[in-house]
N, C-alpha and C positions, 0 to 999 in steps of 0.2 A: 758633433749635432748639428744639425742647421740653427740659424740665428736670424730672424727677421731682421729687416734693419733700423726697425724702432728697438731690440736685442740688442742689436750690437751695440747703438747708442747708448743703453741704458750700460752695457759694460765698460764703453770708454769714457764713463763717467760724464757723459753731456747732460743727464738728469739728475746728477748733483750723488754724494758720495754713497745715500744711503743705498740708491738703486742699486752703484756699483758694486756695492759690495756682496750686498742681495745675489745681482745677476753672478756675479763672480762663482760666487760659491754654489747655487745651483747649475751653473755650465758646466763647472768642474763636477760637479754631483753626475750629471747627464753624460759629459764623456768617459766616468766610469761606468756607468750601466748602458752603453751603446744605446743610448736611448735615440730616437731620430729627431724630437723637433721637441719645442718646450709645449705646452697645452694649457690654456686658461681652466680655471679650475672655479670653484661656485663659493666652495668657503671653507676654512681653516682651523684647525684643534688645533691648539699649542700647546705640546707636550712640556717643555721645556719652563714652564711659569713656577717651577719654586726655584726656590736662590738653594736649598737642600740639593737642586740638582744639575745647576750651573754654574753655579757657584759663585768667585768672584770675577772672573774669565766673562761671564754672561751676562751677568749683572753688566762688565763693564762695554761686551759688545753692545746689549740694546738701549744702554742711556745714549752711546754713537751715534745709534739707528734713530735715536727720541731726537738728540741736538741736532741731525743733518736734518731734523724737518719728514722724516721718514713715517710715512702712515699707511694705515691698510686698504688693503684696494677691495677683499672683499669681507664678508663678515667673518669675526674669526674670535672664536671664543678658548675659556683659558681655563686649561688645567688643574688638579688643585696646587695652593702655595705651601707655604710651609710652617703656612701659622693660619689658626682661627682667628679673621684678623680683632674678632668683638675680642674677642675670652683669651689670647694668648698670654698675657701675664699669669691665668689661671694655671697653665702648667709649666709654669717657670721657666718657658722656655727664655734665653738670652739673651737679651736685648742687643747688644750685636747682630744676633741673627735676626729677629723680629724690626730693627732698623734699614737692613737690605732686604730685607723682601718687601715692604714697604715701597721704599725706592723701585723694586722691581715690579713691581704693580704700580704703582705711579708713573712710572715710565709706558708700561704696556696701555694703561691707561690712555695717557694723550696720545699713544698712536692709533686709539682708535678702538681698540677691543672690550670682546663682552665681558666684566668679570663675571664668568659663571661662576670661576673655581670648581669646578667637577671635572672627575675621571670620566662621568658621563651624560656631556652636553646630546644625545640623542635622547636623552627623556625632559632636561631640561634646558635651552637656550638656540639649541643650534635644529635647525629644517634641513627635513635629507628628503629625496625622493629619487626612487629608479632612477637608475641610469647616468644622476650627476655622476662627472667626477668631482669630487673633494679632495682636499689633501689633509689628513690629520696625524695625528702623533697621540702616543697611546692606545697600549694592542687591544685592550676590552673594547674602546671604542671604534680601531679600525675593523676587529673583527663581526662588532655590531652592525658597521654599515654596510659595511661588503658583502655577511652572509642573511641578515634580516629584512635589510632594507634595500639591498641592491645597488647604491652607490658602488662607487668606485676610486678607492683610496689604496698607498703605497703605504706602509706604516713610516713613516717619517721620525726621522732624527732629530734633536733639541738641538736645535736653534737652526738648523736648516728649514722648520715649520714657518718661525719668524719671517727670515728671506723668502718663504712663499706670500703669505700673507701680507709680505709688503709688495711682492713683485703680482700677487695672485695668477702666479703658473708656478709648474713643476714639470721637470721635465716625462716626456711619455715613455714610461717602462713597466714591466713590471703588470701589477694587477687592470693598470688601466687597458691593458692590450688582451683582447677578449680572447686568442689562443692560449693567454699563462693561466686561463681561469679556468680551465679543462680540468674536470674530477675525476681526481688519477688513482685515488685509493678507497676500496667501498666497505663501509660498515653496517650491519645488519643485527639487528638487536634483537633478539632471543630470550623467549621465557620472560622478558621484562615486563612488569606493568609501567608504562609510564606513564599513566593517568594519574599514577598515586605518587608521580617524582616529585619531593622539593625540588625548591632553588640547589639547595644542598647538593641534591643526589643530580642533578644536571650539569651541576659545577664538578659532579666526582665524573659525567659520563664523557664529560671535555675533554678534562684533565687525560683519563686513559684514550683518546682518538687522537689527541695532541703529541701525547707522547709517541704511539706509532707513527702515526702519522710523518712526525716533525717538520719539515716543511711541502712536505705534500698535498695540493689542495683535496680532503677526504670529503667521501658524500658519504650524507648516512641518511637510510629509511629506517623507521618508524617512530619519527621522532613526531608529536602529535602537531597537528597545523592549525589547533587555538591556543599554543603551548603561549602560558603568558612572556609577556616583555620581561617583566624581570629572572624567569628561567634562563627566557636565550639569553641575557644579560649573562646571566652564571655561568651558560656554556659557553660564550663565547670568550669570557675571559682568563676560563680554566682554556684551554682548548692553546690560547697563545701561550700559559705560564709552564704546559705539557710541552708544548713543542714550538715550534715558531710560525705557527697556524694564523693565518690572516683571514683567511677565507674558507669557510664549512659550506660545502654545498648541501641541508637540511630537504632531503625531498619533501616537496610540497608547503615547506616555507619557504625559502629561500625564492624570490619572483626569479630566475633566471634556472631553477633547477627543479623541476616540479616532477621530475620521472628521472628513475637512473640514466636514462639514453639522452635526454636534455643537459644535464650534469657533466655528463662523462662525452661531451659536442660526438655519440655516434660512432664514440670508441667504446676498445673494451678497457673497464681498471686496470689497473697493472699489479691488484692483490686483492682478495678480500678477507674480511674480516668479522669476526663473528661473536659478541661482547653480551655476555650472560649472568647471572647474579655472580657468579666466582669470580670475576675479575671485578666487581664493582665494587664486591667485598674483601676484596686482598687492596684493590686499592684505597678502600676507607681505612684499612690496616696501618696500611704505607704512609697514613697521611695523619694516623695518631701514634701520638709516641707515649700519650699515657689518658687509656679510653678509662675511665671509672672514679679517676683521680678528684677530688672536687677544687676550681680555679680558681686564681686570685685574681685573673684580670680577665674579662669576658667582654672583647671587639666585635660589634655588628656593624658590618656598610664599606664592604672589598667587593667591588664598588659601590659607589655612595649609594645610600637606600634612598627609595624613592619614597612619594608620601603612600603610597599601597604600603610601602613593607614598613615607612615607621605607626601609618594604621594598627595592620597587624601588634607590632612591639608594643603599640598603647596600650590596644584588648589585654595582653596575655601580663602585661603589669598592673593596672586597674585594679585597684584596693589592695597590692600588695606592697612589700619592701626589699628592695636589694639588700642582700645580708651586710654586715658593716665590716666583716672581712673581704670582702666584694668590691670589683671597679667591676663599673658596665659601662662603655662607653658608644655611644652612637655616632656612626660618622656618616652625613649626610651634606647635599651641597644647599647653599644658601638659599636658590629658588626652595626647594622641594621646604628646606626648613619654614620661610615664609608662609607657604604656602599651609602647613603643617599648623605655625602659631597660630593663623586666621582661625584654623579647625579646632584648637584647644588641643594636639594630639602632644606638643610641646611639654604644655602644661603636666598634662597625666603621667609622662613617661620621668621625668622629672622629680615630680611629684614622690615618686620609686626610689629616690636617691641615681637612677642615671642621670649621665651627662651626653647631651647631645653638642656633642661637635659639628659645626663648619667649615667650610672652606680648603680643608686640609684633607690630608691623610694619615692614615693612625703610622706610616714610617715617621713622620715627623714630630710626633707627641710621646716624648722623654718615658718609658715605659723601662722600668727596674727587670730586671731578671726574675722571674716568674712563673709562675703556669698558667698559660695563656689557652682559652679557649676561641672559638669562633666558629659560626656557621661559612666561612668563603673560603673553597679550596687555594684560590691562591693568597689570602694570608697565610692559612696553615703554611702551604709547601715554600711562601719565600723569608715565614717569619723563625723558620727550622734554622735559617744562620743569624739569627739575634736570640731567640728561646730554644733551651735542647729540650724543653716539656710543653707539648702543644695539644690541646684534644679538640679538634672535627665535629660537628655533628650540626643538625638543623637550627635551624631561627626556635622552634618551640623548646628546643632540646636547652638552649644557650639561654631560655629566658628562665627554664625553670631551675636549672644552675646557680643562675643568678639569687634567685629567690628563697631558695631553699629546696623548691617543693620533690618529695618524694625522698629528702636528704635526712 
C-alpha cells in the first residue's frame, strides 16, 4: 500500500507513539486487504466503546493512546458502553466492571470523542451526507450509512476504529470502491403490503435478505420511498445479522440506486429471488420459540429507540401499569432520553412501571434466564444464544403483553 511521506513519518514514530501505533495497525490492515492507499474520512464511529467488548487489553491500549497525547482528528462518536453511566448500580453491575468502563469513557473523552453512547449515531450525534467517506463500526450503523444515506464505509473492527479516529484516515478498499458497491442479487417483494409493515416486519424482511445474500450486495424493489427512518434502521440492522450485509440497494430509497439498472451498474443481477407472505411467516416462526406464552422480561430498543419510538411507547403505556411479574426495559441513547425527558415522555413510561435505560445495550444488563419478549429481530436472534425462550412481536404487542392487555 502506498504511503505518503507524512504517513511514512507517522509509521516511523516521528509524530509520537500514539500515531505510530495507529498507523502501524492500519498499514497492516491495508496490506492485508490490498488497499492502494489511505484515504481521509470525515467521521468515525467507535464500536469498541464498551469495556465488555474490548476488555483489559482494549482498555490498556486506549489509555496508552491517551497518555501519549493522541487525539481524534475527526468527529468521533461512541457506541454503547457496558453500563448506564447514571444508574448502573440499579442493575447490580459489579463495581470492578463499572470502574473499568468509566476509565475507558474518561480516556475516550480526553481524546476528544463525542459521548453519544449509542448504536444509532445517525439519529443523534453524527452528521452524514451522501458520498462522504466515513469509518464506522457497529453493523447497523454501517448498514444505515451505506444504504440510507449513501455515505461510504467499511465495517470497522474494534480498536481499528480508534486508530482511524486518531489518524483521520483508513485504507482504501471494499465499499469505498464504486465497483464493490454494485448490486449482485435482486429481491422482489410479491404480494406484500409494505405500507402496513411495522419496524419489526422490516426487520424480518432484512433478516431474510441478509440470510440469502450473505456477503453479496442485495438489490430490493418494493420498499416504500417514504419508509420511516426507524423502519429502515430495523431493516439494516437485521440484514447485517442475517448475513454480512453492509450495503443494501433499496430501489427508490438508496441515493445511488434509484433503479435496478443503476443499482447493478448496468449489469444483470447474478440471481433473482421473490419474497412473499410465506417467507415472512416462516421467518417469524424461526424467531419465535414460545409464541403464545407470557413473557417475564420485555426489552425494546435494539438498536436504541428514537424519540419517535419513545413517544409511541409512552402513548401505549399512558394510564396503564406493567404487570408486577413482568420487567419492561426500554433502551435508548443519552440524547434521545434527554429530549424525551424535556417532553415528559420518560415520566409517563416510568410511571407505568417500565424502566428507560440509556448509554448501554441489553447485552450488558444482567438478565436471568427467563422468557424474553422483544420487538427487535436482532435481539431475538442473538438472544437465542443466551435465552432458550424468545418471543418476537411488534412494539404494540410487546406493550400489550407488559400490561396484560387481552391476557
